N, C-alpha and C positions, 0 to 999 in steps of 0.2 A: 514443594509439599510432596511428602511421601504417603503413600497409600498401601495398605495390605488388603489382598483380595483373597478369599477363600472360596472354593467351588467344590461341589460334590455332585456327581451324576450317578446313575446306576452302575458304572464300571471305572469312574475316574475320581480321584481325590487329588486336588491341586491347591497350591498357595503361591502367590506372586508379589513382589514388592515393586511398586513403580515409583518414580520421582518426577514430578513435574516443575520445571523452571520455566516460567512464562509460558510461550506457546510450544516450547519442546518437551517431550516427554521421553524417559529412558527407563527400560525395563531393568531393575537390578538384579531380580531372581524370578524364575519361573519353574518350579518344581512340580512334577505330576507322577503320581503313582497309579498304576493301571491294574485292576483286579481282571484276571484272566482265568475264566471257568475251566475245568479240564476239557480237552478236545472232545467234540461231539455233544457238549452239554450246553445248557444256556445259563444264564445269571440266575443263581439262587439268591433271593433277598437277603437270607440270613448270612450266607457266606460273604456276600457283597458288603453288608453292614459289618461283619467281623474284620474284614479287610480294611475298612474305612477308619474303624476305632484303631486298630493297630497301627494305622499308618499316620493317623493325626497324633498319636501319642509319641511318635518319634522325634 
């Protein structure tokens, strides 16, 4: 059975595909895009949201 996992946190957007065959599991893909604010600044919700929208459209 194959499963698609999508996760979004304050600074990371990621997708993974895993396959399970009996008791064995295999990670087929695991892609992460991390939002990094300018040095010395914290995460701004609007900018992080924009990053996630642009990343998820790719």
